[in-house]
Every structure is written in C-alpha cells, then in structure tokens.
C-alpha positions in Angstrom: -0.3 -15.0 19.7 1.8 -13.4 22.4 5.0 -13.9 20.5 3.5 -12.2 17.4 2.4 -9.2 19.5 6.0 -9.0 20.8 7.3 -9.0 17.2 4.8 -6.3 16.3 5.7 -4.1 19.3 9.5 -4.4 18.8 9.3 -3.5 15.1 6.7 -0.7 15.7 8.8 0.9 18.4 11.9 0.6 16.3 10.1 2.3 13.4 9.2 5.3 15.6 12.8 6.1 16.2 13.5 7.4 12.7 11.8 10.8 13.3 14.4 12.8 11.2 13.8 10.5 8.2 10.0 10.8 8.7 10.2 14.7 8.7 12.3 14.5 5.5 9.7 12.2 4.0 6.9 14.7 5.0 8.7 17.5 3.2 9.3 15.4 0.1 5.6 14.3 0.1 4.4 17.9 0.4 6.6 18.9 -2.6 5.5 15.9 -4.6 1.8 16.5 -3.7 1.9 20.2 -4.7 3.7 19.4 -8.0 1.1 16.7 -8.9 -1.8 19.0 -8.1 -0.3 21.9 -10.1 0.3 19.6 -13.0 -3.3 18.4 -13.0 -4.5 22.0 -12.5 -2.8 22.9 -15.8 -4.7 20.2 -17.6 -8.0 21.2 -16.0 -7.5 24.8 -17.0 -6.4 24.0 -20.6 -10.0 24.0 -21.8 -10.4 20.2 -22.1 -13.7 18.9 -20.9 -15.2 15.7 -19.5 -12.6 15.0 -16.8 -13.7 11.9 -14.9 -13.1 13.5 -11.5 -13.9 16.9 -10.1 -10.7 18.8 -9.3 -11.5 18.9 -5.6 -11.9 15.1 -5.6 -8.6 14.7 -7.4 -6.7 16.9 -4.9 -8.2 14.9 -2.0 -7.1 11.7 -3.8 -3.5 13.1 -4.1 -3.3 14.2 -0.5 -4.6 10.8 0.7 -1.9 9.2 -1.4 0.8 11.4 0.3 -0.5 11.2 3.8 -0.9 7.4 3.7 2.1 6.8 1.4 4.0 4.7 4.0 1.0 2.4 4.3 0.8 1.7 0.6 4.2 2.4 -0.9 5.1 -0.6 -2.9 8.8 -0.2 -2.7 8.9 -0.4 1.1 10.5 -3.8 1.5 12.1 -5.4 4.6 15.6 -6.2 3.2 16.3 -8.2 6.3 13.9 -10.8 5.0 15.5 -11.0 1.6 19.0 -11.1 3.2 18.0 -14.0 5.5 16.8 -16.0 2.5 19.7 -15.4 0.2 22.4 -15.6 3.0 21.1 -18.8 4.6 20.2 -17.0 7.9 16.7 -18.3 7.3 17.9 -21.3 9.3 17.8 -19.2 12.5 14.3 -18.0 11.7 13.1 -21.6 11.3 14.4 -22.5 14.8 12.0 -20.1 16.4 8.8 -21.7 17.8 6.5 -19.6 15.7 5.0 -19.6 12.2 7.5 -17.9 9.8 4.8 -16.4 7.5 2.9 -14.9 10.4 6.1 -13.5 11.9 7.1 -11.8 8.7 3.5 -10.6 8.1 3.3 -9.0 11.6 6.7 -7.3 11.1 5.7 -5.8 7.8 2.4 -4.5 9.3 4.3 -2.9 12.2 6.9 -1.3 9.9 4.3 0.3 7.7 2.1 1.5 10.5 5.0 3.1 12.4 6.0 5.0 9.3 2.5 6.2 8.5 1.9 7.3 12.1 4.9 9.6 11.9 4.0 11.1 8.6 0.3 11.3 8.1 -0.8 13.8 10.7 1.3 16.8 9.5 0.1 16.2 6.0 -3.5 15.9 6.9 -3.4 19.1 9.0 -1.7 21.3 6.4 -3.7 19.9 3.5 -6.9 20.6 5.4 -5.9 24.2 5.9 -5.2 24.9 2.2 -7.8 27.0 0.2 -10.4 25.2 -1.8 -10.0 23.4 -4.2 -6.4 22.6 -3.3 -7.2 21.2 0.1 -8.2 17.8 1.3 -11.9 17.5 1.9 -13.9 15.4 4.4 -15.5 12.2 3.1 -18.5 12.8 0.7 -20.9 11.6 3.4 -20.9 9.4 6.6 -21.5 6.3 4.5 -18.5 7.0 2.4 -16.5 7.6 5.5 -17.5 4.3 7.1 -16.9 2.3 3.8 -13.6 4.1 3.4 -12.4 2.8 6.8 -13.4 -0.8 6.0 -11.8 -0.5 2.5 -8.6 1.1 3.9 -8.1 -1.9 6.3 -8.7 -4.4 3.5 -6.4 -2.6 1.1 -3.7 -2.4 3.7 -3.7 -6.1 4.5 -3.9 -6.9 0.8 -0.8 -4.7 0.2 1.1 -6.6 2.9 -0.1 -10.0 1.6 1.2 -9.1 -1.9 4.5 -8.0 -0.4 4.7 -11.4 1.3 4.4 -13.2 -2.0 7.3 -11.0 -3.3 9.4 -12.0 -0.3 8.7 -15.7 -0.8 9.6 -15.5 -4.5 13.2 -15.0 -3.2 13.2 -18.7 -2.4 12.9 -19.5 -6.1 15.4 -17.0 -7.5 19.2 -16.4 -7.3 18.7 -12.7 -6.5 15.5 -10.9 -5.5 16.5 -7.7 -7.3 14.7 -8.5 -10.5 11.5 -9.4 -8.8 11.6 -6.2 -6.8 12.1 -4.0 -9.8 9.5 -5.7 -11.9 6.8 -5.8 -9.1 7.3 -2.1 -8.1 7.1 -0.9 -11.7 4.0 -3.0 -12.6 2.1 -2.5 -9.3 2.6 1.3 -9.2 1.1 1.6 -12.6 -1.8 -0.8 -12.1 -2.7 0.4 -8.6 -3.4 4.0 -9.6 -0.3 5.3 -7.8 1.0 7.1 -10.9 -2.2 8.0 -12.7 -5.6 7.6 -10.9 -7.5 4.8 -12.6 -10.6 6.9 -13.5 -8.4 8.8 -16.0 -7.9 5.6 -18.1 -10.4 4.5 -20.8 -13.4 2.6 -19.6 -12.3 -0.8 -21.0 -8.9 -0.4 -19.3 -10.5 0.7 -16.0 -12.6 -2.5 -16.0 -9.5 -4.7 -16.4 -7.5 -2.7 -13.8 -10.4 -2.8 -11.2 -10.6 -6.6 -11.6 -6.9 -7.0 -10.8 -5.8 -7.1 -7.1 -3.6 -4.0 -7.4 -6.4 -1.4 -7.7 -7.8 -2.8 -4.5 -4.8 -1.6 -2.5 -5.1 2.2 -2.6 -7.3 3.2 -5.5 -10.5 1.6 -4.1 -10.4 3.2 -0.6 -9.3 6.6 -1.9 -12.1 6.7 -4.6 -14.6 5.7 -1.9 -13.4 8.5 0.3 -13.8 11.1 -2.4 -17.3 9.9 -3.3 -16.3 8.9 -6.8 -17.2 5.3 -5.9 -20.3 5.1 -3.7 -23.3 3.0 -2.8 -23.6 -0.4 -4.4 -20.4 0.2 -6.5 -18.4 0.8 -3.3 -19.8 -2.4 -1.7 -18.9 -4.3 -4.9 -15.4 -2.8 -4.8 -14.9 -3.9 -1.2 -16.1 -7.3 -2.1 -13.4 -7.5 -4.8 -10.8 -6.4 -2.2 -11.9 -9.1 0.3 -11.8 -11.7 -2.5 -8.2 -10.8 -3.5 -7.2 -10.6 0.1 -8.2 -14.2 0.7 -6.7 -15.4 -2.6 -3.3 -13.7 -2.1 -3.1 -14.6 1.6 -3.9 -18.3 0.9 -1.5 -18.3 -2.1 1.3 -16.9 0.1 0.7 -19.5 2.7 0.9 -22.3 0.1 4.0 -20.9 -1.5 6.0 -20.6 1.7 4.9 -24.1 2.7 6.1 -25.4 -0.6 9.3 -23.4 -0.4 10.2 -24.5 3.1 9.9 -28.2 2.1 12.6 -27.7 -0.5 14.8 -25.1 1.2 18.5 -26.2 1.6 20.8 -24.3 3.9 24.5 -24.9 3.2 27.3 -24.3 5.6 28.6 -25.6 8.9 
C-alpha cells in the first residue's frame, strides 16, 4: 500500500505544477459553458414546451460539467502508459515489486484529481455569483447533496476503470489511436457529455441509463440538480456500483490475460 501512495503523491504533485495550463483551461471552460447555456436558452425561449429539465437545472448541470471536467473528461489519457506498451518499456514496469493494474489506476486517479483541484474552485465561485437562472444552484435538498457525493465518487472510479480497459486494449492492437478515437466519440455521446440524457426520447434514455457510460457523470449531476431523486437516485447509484464492479473485475482479468502473452523484443 505504501508504494501506491507514493505513486499517487508523485503524480498528484506533478499535476499541480501545470498552473498556467489550468488557468487556460478555466478560461476555455467558462467560454464553453456560457456558449452552451446561451444556446439552450435560445431553445427554451423559442416557444417550445415540455422541456425535460427546468432551465435552472440545466445551467447547474452545465456548470457541474465544466467545473468537474478534469474528473470526467474521457479524452484525458496517460500517453506514457500507451507508449510503455507499444515501445516495450512495459518490461521495466513489470520489474517493479507492485501490481501493474493498481499502479496505473492510482496514477490515473492522481492525474485527474490534481487537474480538477486546480480548475474547479474558480468555476464554482464565478458560476455561483451569476444571476438566476444562469448560475449554479445548491443541491435540491440535503438528501440530494449526500447522494450526489456518493454518486460522484462511484462515477469517478468507474471513469478510471473504463480508462484502464482502454489502456489494456493496447496490448491487443498495433496502435492504440483507433481505440482512443472510437472510445472518446462513443462515450462522450452516451455519457451525456454532449447532450444531457433527459433530452433524448424515453426509450433511448432507458437504454443509455442501463449502459455504464451514463453512470460516469450524468447520474451524479442529475442527482445534484434534483432531476433524479429518492428511490430513482438510489437505483441509479446501484447501477453505478454494479458497473464499477463489472468493469474493474473485467480490467483485472484482461490485464492478467494480456501479461501472460506479452512478448518484449530487444536486447
């Protein structure tokens, strides 16, 4: 356990060094957040009715996306892992007296947490000071706040577990580029990162919510806004925990199988 904490601390501290990049990211996320809100505002003011979410819930959802982007952004990959697999440097990793899967998992957790720590607070503060309904609101009630915290942790670890499966897929391909492009495109759409899932037809929502991708960010954000509450929120967290166990165990089995067949050429 001590060595994994050391890996976490080293990667976390290293991630905190990129402050200029973090501030640039904050500016970009503000711009993207405002553009998204103004776009949806135009739809809400167009005279159409029966929108699935109140506009204040939607703005809160968007600001949560932007503030916690580094925690859930699908395209945040550790290229060192891909390079170590494709170049053969994985041999050095295997010489270390620790579990390879756990080491990569801890590094990914540290990278995402260091990035979100640098970016989230300015976005939360500014978004909270905006006039209603363009601001970020507090959780609908204390129960939603508590369930959001549980769901956020489950969704975060599920996100990392899915990223681990994508890393491990590099053992079975000549180049990881195709898998990265395919996974990012598919997961962004299915996770509610592009369009919130409540805006889809009911039948499509049912399918999306049963897949693991909605459990990453859509579930905790909808719980925070109060769109999902009570028994529905508990059921959604149950789906998150189910997929977390399934994806984590699948990743462990995949890397075990891959390491049995891995061949490193060279002197």
